[in-house]
N, C-alpha and C positions, 0 to 999 in steps of 0.2 A: 504494500500500500504506499502511496506517495505521502511525503511529509507536508504538513500544513502549517502556515503561519497566519495569524489574525492580526492586521496592522491597523493602528488608529492614530491619526493625527489629533492632538489635544491642546486645547488652551482654556483654562477656567471652565472645566467640564461640570463641576457642580453635581446636583443630584442626578442629572440625566446620565453623566458619565457613569455614575455608581450603578444605575440601572442597567446600562449597557454591559458593564464588566460582570455583574451578578448573572445576567443572561448567558454570557459567554462561559462562565464556570459551569453552567448546567449542560453545555453542549455534549452531543453524543459522539463526537469526534475528538480525539486528543489533538492538541494544537499548541504550537508556540504563541505566546501573546507579546506583541511588539507594540510600543507606545512611542510616538515622537512629541515631545512637549515643547511648545514654543513660548515659554515665558509665563506660565500660569502663576497667578498671584493667590490662588487658593491652594487646597491641599490635594490637587489632582495627581501630582507625581507620587506622593506617598500612598494615596488610594490605589493608584495603578499597580505600585510595587507590592502592596499588601495583597493584591489579587494575583500576584505571580507574573507581572508583566516585566520585561525587559525594557527600560526606559532610555531613550535618547533624548537629550535636552539640547535645544537650540535657541538662539536669541530671537525675539519676535521679529526682527528686521530680516532674519534668514528664511522665514516661513514663504513658501510659494506653493500654490495648488499643485502644480506639476513637479516642482523641484523637491518638495517634502515628500511626495508619494514616490518619487524615484529613489529618494534616501531610504525610505521604508523598505521598498523592494530590493535595494542592495543589501541592507542589513538582514533581511529575513532569511532564515534558514530553510524555509519551506519550498518545495517544488511548485506548490500552489500558493498564492498569498491571497487571502480574503481581506477586502477593505471595507471598513466601516467609517462613519464619523462618530464623534462622541455622543451625539444625540440620536443615533440610530440603533435602537435596541432589537436584538433578534426576538421574533415573536414567539419561538418556541425552542425546545432543546434539540430539534432536528434542522434548525436553520443551516448550520454549516454543512451537515451531511446532505441535505438537498441541493444546496448550492453546488456542491462538488459534483453532483449527478449531472450537471449541465455538460460537463467535459466527457461524459460517457456517450453523448449523442454522436460524436464523430471525432476522428483523429486530429482534425484541424482546428478544434475549438480553442481559441486563445483567452477568450474572455467571457465570463457568464455574470449575470446579475439577476436580482429578484426585485419584487415591488415594495412600495411603502404602504403601510397601513396607518390610517389616522389614529392618533392617541385619543383617549376618552375625552379629553378636554378640547379636542379640535372643533372648529366652528363648522356649521353646515356646509358653508361654501368650500372650505378646505377638504372636508370629507367627501363631498361630491366630486371634487376635481381629482383627487387621488384616486378614488374608486373607480371612476370611469375611464380615466387615462390608463391606469395599468390593466383593467379589464379589456379595454380596447386592444391591447397588445396580444392578447390571447384570449378571445371570447370563450373558447372551450375549456380553459384552464390547463392545457397541456404545455409542455416545454416547446419553445420555438426556436428554430435555428435560422440565422441569417448569414448570407454570403453575397458577395458581389461575383457576377459572371466575368469571364476573363476580358471581354471587351470593356466592361465597366471599370475593371482594375487599370486598364491601360489608358483609358480617358474618362475618369470618373466624374459623373455629374453630381459634384458636392451638394448642390442646391436641392437635389432630389432625395438626399438623406436627411432632411430636416425633421422628418416625422419618425415613424416606427423603426425604419430600417437602420437609421444612424443613431438612434437613441441608446444611451448608455449612462449609468450613474455609479460612481465610485463611492457613494454612500451605502451601498449595498452590492457588493461585486466581489468576484474572484478573478485573478489573473494567472495565467500560467508563466512560470519563470522563464522557461525557454523562449516563449513568444516575446515576452518583455525584453529580454536581451537583444532581441532583434528590432523590436519596435517599442522603445521606451515612451513615457509620458513626455509630451513637449513641456517646456517651461513657460507656460503661458499664464496670464493673470486670471483667466476665467475659462470655464467650459472645458478643463483639461480632460474630463472624462469623455466627452463627446468627440473631442479631437483624437483621443487615443482610439476610440472606436472606429473612426473614419480611417485612421492609419492602418490599424489592424486589417480592416475589410480590404483596403486598397493593397495591402501586402499578401493577400490571398488566404488569410485566416477567417475563421467563422466566429460568430457571436451567438451566445445562448441566453435566452431568457427563461427563467425558472420561476413560475408563478407561485409555487409553494414555498419558496425560500424568502419569506417576508420579514421585514422589520417594522417596528413602530417608529414612525418619523414624520412629524408634522410640527408646524409653528404656529404660535398665536401672536400674530402681528397686529399692531394698530394699522389704521388705514394709511398713515404716512409710511410706516415701515414696510407695508405691502406695496405701496407705490415704488419705494426705493428698491425693494427686492426684485420687482417686476422690471425696473429700469436696468438693473444689472444683468438680469436674464435675457432681455432683449437686446441689450448691447452686446452680449455674448453671441446671440443668434446673427447679428450684423457682423461681428467680427469673424465668425467661423463660416457662415453660410452666405453672408451678403443679403440676408433677409430684412425687409423692412415691413413692419406691420401696416397694412393698408389703412388710411386715415379717412376714407370715404364714410359719410353719415350712415349709409346702408349697411356697410360692414359692421361698424361699431354698434348700430341698433340691433343687428342680427345677433352678435355676441351677447349683448345684454339680454335680449329676449330669450336666447337659447339658454343661458345660465339661469335665469328666473323660472323658465319653463321647467328645466330639469329639477330644480329645487322644489317647485311647487308640487310636482308629481311625486317626489320622494316623500314630502311631508304628507300628502294626502294618503300615500300607501301606508304610512306610519299612524294614519288616523290622528294627526295632530289638529287641535281645534283651530277654528278659522282665525280667531284673535291672535293666538300664539303664532300661527303660520304667517301672518301679516308682519309681525315683528321680526320673525327669523328671516323672512324674504327682504326686509329692509336691510338686515345685515349682509345678505348675499349681495344686494344691490351696491352696498357700499364697498364691499370687497372687490366686485367686478369692476366698479368705476376706478377704484385706485389701481387695479391691475391694468386696466386699459390705458389710463393716463400714463403709468410706468412704461408700458409697451410702446406707446407712441413716442414718448421721450427717448427711450433707449434705442429705438430703431432710427432715431435721427441724432444720435450722440455726436456724430462727426460734424455736425452744424453747430454745437455748442461750445462755449469756452470752457477752459479747463476748471475754472473755479465753479462753474455751474455743475459740471460733471461730478465734481468731488461733493458738492452739496447734495446732489440727488442720489449718489451711490451709498447703498447700505454698507459697502466695503470701504467707502471713502476713497474710491479710485478715480484719479483725475484724468488718466490717460485713455487714449482710444488706440487700440493695437489690432488692426485688421490682419487676419491670418490668411496668407495665400498658400493653401495646401497644394504643394507641388508633388507629383508622383515620384520625382527623384529623390524626395526626402525619405523615402522607405524603400526596401528592397523590392525587387520585381515579384518575388515569390518565396520568401523565407519559409513558408509552410511546406516547401519541397514538393509542390504539386498535390498536397493531401486534399485540398479543396475538390480538385478535378477528380480525384480518385473516389471521394466520397459521393460526388454528384452522380458518378456512374453506377453506384451501387443500387 
């Protein structure tokens, strides 16, 4: 059996980190636990060590979404390295076992990932967003394998990977070390997980989605925080895919009506009273409005001055760093033709 490491970047993890570590202690698969702490001011380092973690400590300014995960990958002892964030708690004791099953789908699987489930305190809007998105990836609940055809790898349409085919999250993922040695994380400011997926697919590897390998992962943002988080996400979409959210009134109205309609149907199915339903729908509308404003601004971040970018960003990022994903940046087929062999089976 291959060795496994679970790797977690941490800073001021608090109670959420404790929940994640406790869930990891209950896993059915033995694993190394590796933590990279970037300047916690709470007791995160001591808590991680008390749960058996080997801790790497770096200065806050040394943290980078891609570079820190590359550091964790280099330091990990496992042939497979499962990646979590400090607030992504495995939903049950078989999380790691199920995530590793994604690599049994084919010899060329390089990355596997699972869904988020909303925490008990998640708002209705967040709950619906998470449940509908991850259910859409595999409506029948079976594991899903994604590859690019040979002609797509030679001249990959990056913009066409903006949805399900290119989606990947390293808040709940596992990476094969051998593949990472060929295709590491890029040292980008944001969306390092989606960029890794694109690079892996273009290099001839496959990506697996494992619906049963879930983590509890959701946020309770204020409307302003939601706007700023959405700003960062859509800036990432622009940087990676050159995608701009349409600003037409018809599109925006359609998105708002769709979100409210989904929420109303969900509440009706739960037999929520009309008065309570109206109050909850108002919360959904506020969440959606904040998300749309952030999306529109993030999609046009290249037109904003640096000081405005920093003010709008939840991560306080003032830069705009468009990524031109060139096929020469990755090997032509480090999977050794495994994708083609599996496709012919």
